[in-house]
C-alpha positions as CSV (number, residue, x, y, z in Angstrom):
1,X,-35.6,-19.3,25.5
2,X,-33.0,-19.3,22.8
3,X,-31.3,-15.9,21.7
4,X,-29.9,-15.3,18.3
5,X,-27.1,-12.5,18.0
6,X,-28.4,-9.6,15.3
7,X,-25.7,-7.0,13.9
8,X,-26.1,-3.5,14.3
9,X,-24.9,-3.1,10.8
10,X,-27.4,-4.9,8.6
11,X,-25.3,-4.2,5.6
12,X,-22.3,-6.8,6.4
13,X,-25.0,-9.7,6.8
14,X,-25.0,-11.7,3.4
15,X,-27.8,-14.1,2.3
16,X,-27.1,-17.5,2.6
17,X,-28.3,-19.7,-0.3
18,X,-27.2,-23.2,0.5
19,X,-25.3,-24.9,3.6
20,X,-24.9,-21.4,5.6
21,X,-22.6,-20.4,2.5
22,X,-22.9,-17.5,0.3
23,X,-23.3,-17.8,-3.5
24,X,-19.8,-16.8,-3.9
25,X,-18.8,-19.0,-1.8
26,X,-20.3,-22.2,-3.4
27,X,-18.9,-20.9,-6.7
28,X,-15.5,-20.7,-5.5
29,X,-15.9,-23.9,-3.5
30,X,-16.9,-26.0,-6.5
31,X,-14.4,-24.5,-8.9
32,X,-12.1,-25.8,-6.3
33,X,-13.4,-28.9,-6.2
34,X,-13.3,-29.2,-10.3
35,X,-9.6,-28.6,-10.1
36,X,-8.2,-30.3,-6.8
37,X,-10.1,-33.7,-7.2
38,X,-8.7,-34.4,-10.6
39,X,-5.3,-32.9,-9.8
40,X,-5.5,-35.8,-6.7
41,X,-6.7,-38.8,-8.6
42,X,-4.0,-38.1,-11.5
43,X,-1.1,-37.8,-8.9
44,X,-1.9,-40.3,-6.8
45,X,-0.7,-43.3,-7.9
46,X,2.5,-42.0,-9.1
47,X,3.4,-39.9,-5.8
48,X,2.0,-41.2,-3.4
49,X,-1.2,-40.3,-1.0
50,X,0.3,-37.6,1.2
51,X,2.2,-36.1,-1.3
52,X,-1.5,-35.9,-3.7
53,X,-3.2,-34.5,-1.1
54,X,-0.8,-31.7,-0.3
55,X,-0.1,-30.9,-4.1
56,X,-4.3,-31.2,-4.2
57,X,-4.9,-28.8,-1.0
58,X,-2.2,-26.0,-2.7
59,X,-3.4,-26.3,-6.0
60,X,-7.1,-25.5,-3.8
61,X,-6.2,-22.9,-1.6
62,X,-6.2,-20.0,-3.9
63,X,-10.1,-20.5,-4.7
64,X,-10.7,-20.8,-0.8
65,X,-8.8,-17.5,-0.5
66,X,-10.9,-16.2,-3.2
67,X,-14.0,-17.4,-1.1
68,X,-13.0,-16.5,2.0
69,X,-10.8,-13.4,2.4
70,X,-12.8,-10.1,2.7
71,X,-11.1,-6.8,3.7
72,X,-13.1,-3.6,4.4
73,X,-15.7,-5.6,2.9
74,X,-13.8,-5.8,-0.5
75,X,-13.9,-9.5,-1.8
76,X,-9.6,-10.5,-2.4
77,X,-9.8,-9.7,-6.4
78,X,-11.2,-6.3,-6.0
79,X,-8.0,-6.0,-3.4
80,X,-6.1,-7.5,-6.1
81,X,-7.0,-5.3,-8.9
82,X,-6.5,-1.9,-7.1
83,X,-2.7,-3.6,-5.8
84,X,-2.1,-4.1,-9.2
85,X,-3.5,-0.8,-10.6
86,X,-1.7,1.2,-8.0
87,X,1.7,-0.4,-8.4
88,X,2.1,-1.3,-12.2
89,X,-1.1,0.3,-14.1
90,X,-1.1,4.3,-12.7
91,X,2.0,6.2,-13.6
92,X,3.8,7.0,-10.1
93,X,3.4,10.6,-10.3
94,X,2.0,13.0,-7.1
95,X,-0.7,15.8,-8.5
96,X,0.2,18.2,-6.0
97,X,3.4,19.2,-4.2
98,X,4.3,20.4,-1.1
99,X,5.8,23.2,0.2
100,X,9.2,22.4,2.7
101,X,9.0,25.4,4.8
102,X,11.8,24.1,6.6
103,X,14.1,24.2,3.8
104,X,13.2,27.7,3.2
105,X,13.9,28.9,6.4
106,X,17.1,27.3,5.9
107,X,17.7,28.7,2.3
108,X,16.3,32.2,3.8
109,X,19.0,31.7,6.9
110,X,21.7,31.3,4.2
111,X,21.2,34.5,2.0
112,X,20.3,36.1,5.3
113,X,24.6,35.1,6.6
114,X,25.5,36.0,3.2
115,X,24.2,39.6,3.2
116,X,25.5,40.1,6.4
117,X,28.9,38.9,5.5
118,X,28.6,41.1,2.1
119,X,28.0,44.2,4.8
120,X,30.3,43.3,6.9
121,X,33.0,43.3,4.2
122,X,31.6,46.2,2.7
123,X,32.0,48.1,5.8
124,X,35.6,46.9,6.7
125,X,36.6,47.8,3.0
126,X,34.9,51.5,3.9
127,X,36.7,51.7,7.0
128,X,40.3,50.8,5.3
129,X,39.6,53.7,2.7
130,X,38.7,56.0,5.4
131,X,42.0,55.3,7.6
132,X,43.7,56.0,4.3
133,X,42.1,58.9,3.9
134,X,43.3,60.5,6.8
135,X,46.9,59.3,6.9
136,X,47.0,61.1,3.5
137,X,45.3,64.2,4.9
C-alpha cells in the first residue's frame, strides 16, 4: 500500500496548476524563457555556444529566483520591497528612547563624589578657621 505524506500545516500547501508547478512559477519560468532564448540565439554566433549558454543562464537566474525563493512564506519581491523600504525610503529614527540606567548610576556616583569633596573641603576650612580662632584667643 502506498503512503502519501500530508503536511500538518495546510496553509503552506500551494495549489499546483501544471507540471507540478504553481501559477507563479509557471509565469516566472515563461518570462525567463522569453528573455533567455533570444539572448542565446543572438549571441551564439558571435561568442560561441558555451559563452552564450552562460550569459543565457545568468540572464534567466533572477526570474528563477523570483519563482522559487521564499522565506517565512514571503516571496522574493516582497522581501526586496521590505528591504528597500527599511533601507532607503523610511526615515531612520527610533520612535522610542531607552533609558540607560548604567549611565545614570555613573552620573549619580560622580555627583555623590563631588558632594563629598565639597563637604570635606568645607569641613577642612571650618577646622582651619577654628584653629585660627583658638590661636587668637
